[in-house]
Structures are given as C-alpha cells and as structure tokens.
N, C-alpha and C positions, 0 to 999 in steps of 0.2 A: 504494500500500500504506500501511498505518497508520504505518509507520516513516519515511515521507518527511519529516514535520515534524521528527522527531528529527534526521535527517541534516542538514536545512537549518539547524537551530539549532547543531549541532556545527560545521558549515562556517562559520557566521557568527561562532562563538566563536573561530575561529582557533586550533585546538588544536595546530597545528604538525606534523601527520603526515597520511599518506594514510588516507582512510577506506575501510573495506570493508563496505558495506551488506549486510546478510544478512536473508533471509526464512526463518523457521523453517517447515518443511513436515512433512507426515506421509508423505512419499514415501520412496523407497529410494535415490535417487541425488543426489549433489552436482552442481549445475550452476552455470554462470557465464555472464552475458551483459552486456557493456558495463560490467564492474566490479561488477555486482550479483549476489550469491551467493544461491542457494537451497539450504539445508542441511536434511536430514532431522533431526528432533529427536533420534532415536536416535544418528545419526552425531555430532551436535554434543556431546551429553552424554558419549558414549564418549571422544571426542578431548579434550574439555575436562578430563575426569577424568584421562586419561593425562598431560596437560600439567601439571595441578596437582600430581600425584604427582611429576613430574620437575622441578617448580619452574621452569617455563618461561614462564608468562604475563608479559608486560611491559605497562606502561602508558606511552604516549608522554608526553613533556614537555608540560605544559599540560592533559592529559586530566583530572586530578583537579580542577583549577580549573573546567574546562568542565562537568564533572559537577555540581559544586556550584552553578554558575550555573544550569544546567538545572533542578536540583532546586528552587532558590529560585523560579524563574519558574513552573514547572508545579505546584508544591505537591502532588506526588502520591507522593513516596517516603515510605514509613513502615516502621519496623523491626518488622514482625510477620510472621505466618505467610505463606509463599509456597509454593504447591504443593498437591497433593492430600492427602487425609486419610491419615495414617500415614506420610507421607514425611519427617517431621521439620520443624523450623522453620529457615528461612533468616533469621537475624537480621541486618539490615543494619547494626546498631550493633555493630561489631567489639569483642570483648572482648580487645583487644590481642593477638590471635592472631598468631603469627610469620608474616612475609611475606618472600619473597625480596627482597634488596636492590634487584634490578633493577626491582621494581614501582614504584619512585619514592616520593616523600614522600606519606603519607596526608593526607587533609583533616582538619584538627583541628575538633572540634565540641564543643558543650556543651549542656546542657539549657536549655529555655526557662524563664526566671524570670518568672512571671506575678504581679506585685505582690509580696505577702508569701508567696504559696503556691508550691509546687513545680510542676514541669511537668504533673503530673496534678491539681493543686489539692488535694493530700492533706496539707497541713501545710507549715510553713516549711522551707526548705533553708538550709544554712549558707553556701552560695555555689555558684558554678559547679562542675559535676561533669564534669571533662574526660573525654571519650571519643574514640575513634578511629573514623573512618568510612573505608571503602575499598571500591571497587567489586568487588574480588576477595576480599572477606572470606570466612572459612571458615564452614562450617555450624556453627550453634550450637544443638544440640538440647537440649530440656528447659529452656530459659531461662524466667525469671520473666516472666509475661505483663504484670504491672504495670510491670516494668522495661523490657521489650522494646517497650512501646507509648509509652514516654516520648518526647515530641517533642524534637528537637534542631535546632540551627541551625549550618550550616557557617560557619566564620569564614574570611574572605578579605580580603587586603589591598586588594582592589579594591572591597569593599562600602562603601557610605556609610551612616553611622549618624548620626541626628539626636539630639542630647542630649535626654534625658528622654522619648524616644519609646519606647513599648512594643515589645519585640522581637517579630518576626513568627514565628508558628508556622505553618510552611508544610506540615507533614506531615499534612494533613487526610484524604487519601484513601489507602486501602491499595493496595499494588502487587500486581498478580496475576502469575502465572507468565509469561504472554506478555510483559508489560512488562519483567520482570526479565531473561528470557532474551534478548530483543532487545538490550537495552543491554549485557548481558554479552557477547553475540556481537560487537557492534561493538567492544568493548574488546579482545577476544582474537583476532578473526579474522586480523589480520596475523601473529600468532605461529602460529595454527593451520595456516596454509598456507605457512609459511616455515621453512627449515632453520636451526637455531641451532648454536652451537658445541657440539662433542662428537660422539659417534657418532650416525649417522642411518640410517634404513632407506631403501634404494634399490630402485626397481622393476626387477625382472629379467624377462627375456622368458619364462622357464619358467612364470610365473604367468598369462600371457595367451595362451599357446599360439600365439604368432606372429600373432595376429589384429589387432594394432595396429602400424602402421608409424610411422616417425618423420615429423613431429613429434607426431602424435596420441598416440603412446606417452608422450611427456613430458607432454602435457596431461592424460592420464589419471592419471599419477603425482601431479601437482599437485592435481588435482580430488579425489583420495581422501585427500590429506594426507601423502603421502610427503615425506621431506626431500630425497631425491635420485633420480637416474635413471641407469641404465646406458645409456651413449650408443652409438648406432649410428654408428660412425665414418664409414662410406662415405656414408650418407644425410645426415649432418650436414655433412660436407665439401662436399656438393653445394650446401647452403644457404649456406655460407660462415661465416667466423668472426664477423663482425658480426651477422648474422642469428641465429646460434645463441646468441651471448651475449645478444642482446636477448630471445630466446625464454626463456632460463633466468632472466633478470632479471625478465621479466614474470610468469613462473610462480612465482618465488621458491623455486626448487629448485636443488640442487647437482648438477653432473655428477660421478658417482662413479668411473667407469672407462671405458676403451675397450679393445677387444681389439687385440693386436699384429697389424698387417696384414702380417706376414711369416711364411711357412710354415717355421719352423725345422726341422721334420721333413721338408720337401719335397726334391725333386730340386735339384741344385746350380744349374741354370739358373733354376728358379722362385724360388729363394732370392735369387740375384743380381738378378733383375728386380725383385722386391719391395723389395729394399734401396735401389733407386734412388729410390723414392718415400717412404722412411721419414722422411727429414728433414722433408718437407712435412707428413706426418701428425703428427710430433712437435711441430712448430711450431703446428699447428692445435689439438692437444690442450692444449698449454700456453696458447694464446691464448684458449680458452674456459674456462680455469680448471680443467682436468682433467689434471694432470701425472702420470697413473697409467695404465699399460698392463698387460695380463695375457696370459699364454699358458700352455698345458698342456705338461708334460713327460711322456712316456710312462713307465709303470711297468715295461714289458717291451718287448722288440724282437727281431727276427730277427737283429740285428747284435750281435756280442759286446760286452759292457759297456765294456771299455776303449776299443774303437774308437769306439763311440757317444759315450762321454764326451768324447773329444777333439773329435769333430765338433761336439757341442753347445756345448762350451766355446768353441771358435773362433767359432762363429756368434753365440752369445749375447754374447760379448765385443765383437764388431763391432756388434751391435745396441745394446748398452749405451753404447758410445762415441757413437753417433749421437744416442741419446736424451738423453745427458748434456748435449749442447750446448744443448738446450732445457729442461734441468732436469726431465726426465721420468724417473720410476722405472718399473721393470718387475717385476711379480710373477710368480713361477713356481709353477704349481699342481702339487702332488704328488698321486698317486692311490693310495688306500689299500686298497680291497677286494681280497680274495684272488683272485677270478676275473679281475681285470684284470691283476694282476702275474704270473699264471701262464698268461696267454693266449698268450704267445710263448716261444720257447725260452730266451731270455736275459733274466734279471731286470735292471732298471735302477734308477734312483733312485726310491724310494717312501716312505722314512721322512722325517718332517719335519726332523729334525736333520741328515740327510744332504743334503737339498735346501737347507737354510739354508747349510751350508758350501759347497755347490756354487755357490750364488748369489754368495757372497762372493768366490769365486775368479774369477767372471766379471766382476765390476765393483762399484764402490762404490754404484751406484744400482740394483742388482738384489737383490731379496728374494723374499718369498713372497706368493702368493695363498693365504690361509688359509681352507680350507673345513672346517666342523665335521664334515661327513660323512667326508671323507678323514682328518681329524685323528683321529677316533674309530677308523676301521677300520685306520689305520696304527699304532694303539697309542700315540699321542702323549698328552701330559698338559698340565696347566696350566703345569708347569715349562718345557715346551718353548716355550710362548707367551711366557713371561717371558724366556726365553733369547734369543728372536728380537728382542724389543724393538720399540719404535715405528718405528725407522728401517728395519727390514727387513720389516715387515708392510705391504704395499702396498694390499691390498684383502681383504675378508672375504666369504665365502659362508656361508650358514647353512641347515641343514635338520636333520632328525632321522631316526632309524632304529628300526624295531620290533625286538623281541628275536628274533634269528636266530643260527644258527651261522655261522661265517665261510664255510663252503661254500655256504650258502643265499643269501648276500647277492648282490644284483644292483644295479648302479648306478642303474637306473631304478625302484627300489622305495623311493624316499625319501618321507618324510612331513613335514608342517609342523612347525616348531619347537614343542616342547612336547608333541607327539603320540607321542613315542617314548622311548627309554631313554638317549639321550646326555645327559651332564651339562652342559647348556648354561649353567646358572647359573655353574658353575666356569669354563666357556669364556669367558663375558662378563666375569666378575670379573677373570680374568687379563688380558683385553684392556684393561680399564679401568686396571689397574695399570701397563700399559706406557705409558699415555697416548695410546693410539690414538684418533683423532678423525675418522675418515673413514667411508666408506659400509659398510653391511652389507646385502648383497643376498640375499634368500631364493631359493635355487636348489633347486627341489623336483622333480627329474626323475621323471615318472611319477605325481605326486600329483594333478594337475589333470585332471578328466575332459574329454574332447574337446568335449563339448557344453556345458561350463560357460562362461557369458559372461565375457569378459576382465575386466570390472569386478568380478565376484564373485571370480574367482581372485586378482586384485590386492588386493582388500579383505581376503580371507582371509589372504594372505601378510603383509600389513601388521599386522593385528590379532594374529595368533599370534606374530609376531616381537617386537612391542612388549610382549606379555604376558610373554614370557621375559625380555626386557631389564628389565622392571620388577621381576621376581623377583630379578634379579641387581643391582638398584639402579643400573642404568646410565642 
C-alpha cells in the first residue's frame, strides 16, 4: 500500500511508541490483520470527530519531532486547502488554537526568509514570524490564502544549519486529503481503539442478539471502537486469567463487569453450591482487572416482603464478604416498570433510594447497578444519583423509552439512547458529578431486530450512546 514508506520512515525515526498502520477504505467494516487496520473513511471521521470533541487524541513522545523530520525529507506538506470543494480549509499552520495538554509540545516553526523578501517574495519582513504547527491542529476556515500558503520550516534541535546557507523551503507540493488522513490516522489510531480515563461505552450482549461468543464478542467491541466489554465470566474463566488479560491488553479495551455467578433468588441448595465457587470467580474477576459484579433484585415476589428481605440480606451479606476478600464490588439492579413490580402478590424493593440503603446494610462493597430505564420508571432523579455517589455506583446500563403511560410500559420495549423521552443529559451530568469513571453498557431489550447483523447492532448502540454523552459533555 502507499503508506508502507511512511510507516518505514516512522519506524526508522524511533518515535518511541507502537505504530498502528491504517488503510482508509470506502467499505463499511473495520478490520485488522497482523496489526494493520482497514478503516472505512466514514467510521474514521465519525470517531475522530467524537475524540476531538472529548479532547482525547494524544501524540506519543517523539511523534512531533518525527513528523517534522518526515516533512523536511519529503517536502510535501503545505498549509493550504485539503478536501473537496465546500468542505472548508484545513490549514496546517495552526493559529495557536487551544490543544489539550496531553497532545504534547507542538513543533515550533517560522516563515522562510528568502534574502530580503518574505516567504512569498512580496516585500521585506521585519524578522521571523513565529507560528505553531501541530498534526492535530483545528480546522481553520476562511483563512487568508496569501497567509495560508506561506512556507515555513520546523525548527528542531537535531537539525544542522550551515552558517550563511539559505534556509530550505520544503513545502513545495500541496497535500491532498488521502495524505493528510493517512498521517492523521497513524497519529490517532492508538487512542481511537483504546479506552482512556473516564466513562467509556461497553459492548452489551443485547446489541448483538447473542450471535457472538467470547472471545469474538470482545474482538468485535475493539474493532468498532468500544472502550470496554461486558465479560462472559464462564467462557473467560475457561480461557484463564493470563489469556484473558493478554486478550484485553491486545485489544486495548477494559473489562467493564461480570454477572454474579450465584443465584441469590434460587433454592437454598443451589445457592450453597454456587457459593463454593464464588471465591475463585472473584479472584478471576479481580485478576483480569474487573472488580465489579452485578445481579438483579426482584421488584415483587410471592414471598412476603419482610421474609424476603431477611433472606436476601443474609445471602447478599455472605456474598459481599467473599467478594471483599478480592476487593470486588457488587451492584444490585432495581427494577422500575409498573408491570414488573405488580406481577407478584408482594411488592419488594424497586425504588433507587431504597435499594441504595439496602445495599449499605448488606456490606461496604455493595451498591447499585444503575440502569437509566429503571431509574426513569422508578421515578428517580439526578439527586438520587448524586446521593449514591461514586462509591456505590458499581456499573451503569443505558437505554431510552418512548412516551407511554406506566400501564403501557413493557421491559422489552426499550429504544436506543436519544430515541426517547428520558432525560439522559441530566442522567450523565449527574454521573459525571459523582466522579464515576467506569463502563456504560447500552442494554436495549427489544430494540435490535433479529435479522440485524451483530456488527450493525453494536455500531448503532455505540454511536447513539456516544451522541448522548457528548450532549451531556461527558
């Protein structure tokens, strides 16, 4: 491919980081083979835009100097129009636009001084005109063409200058969109496919319809740009701790949660049998970097509330003690819809505030699985999220709801985030205030058609969730 030479030069430059070669395609699917990525242009631009808005792109140490050296040798970067007509001007000479501090130090540059004339030969200049160049510079529309075409030369401590020698103007050829996008991709691909600090979207099985088993499920999450993945505990344990850790490290995604492998609502014999293997499961979860388990608490039961409360408290307390030895937390999911909490003779715990207090009674490492769907139908508010705080919110599910009366709502009628009436902006803003920095799993029961390919369902869940998170400035 045309980018082979660029990759070789970057490797020779010794930029001090792992390269992620990328080919821009006109296809529909992101693929990877032996470390070489093929990324559809549409997918790249969408994800790059999201990352820029979230101020996530990073440039590895040495990348700026390598870029300058490459520019000097190839003499093909020029600060003028890139892209199709009407798309605006990408001016590579940055007008000191703000950049996130993690992008590293920009390459300092100045105009070429050609004898007594300026860079364009249109009269004398008073001296060097410092400018800033950075591979992640912002779009500069409507820039002055005379100014934008002025050549400039990166300054580097490694450059050798001969006294009295005319400075080299290396920006002779314009850079087209293909060249720009290839280099931009090389600079941002490691961030594009890796989870960073803060909340991240995790792939949930409801998006794929159960059509991808482990570890293909994790590979799909990484290929589409998810920051994390809901882990299939049983299948992952068969692979072992070391193999699972290696897989997640290779894919650069985080394990967001595992389901509690103990039937808290089951018969006494089944509960005791499952408890015998809980310590091993807890050690495994902690070993792969996923100290979070979740389970569902029924909103109604055929057992009187007081009796059921005692049973659940005793069992969950025992579970919490085992998990605590591996520093694993447990999130209890409350169920809000009216049809669920009236499906049995005796109502149980379904309000968020009540479940929070119940969790505290069961143990210091027991909190909530916060699901926006149940949060909404239980009548909870942003204040309830703030009251729970970071320490008691173990994991988050997100989905939306169309406008219905409480009597019409069914649990398998969920829609994608942003497609309904739930105030998800307030939901995420409250989460951000608590300092929550773990996974957000789109759980959209009933939304994905049975004939939809798992890649399409997963991509839809990611894009809609990110769109809502951007609105909330998360």
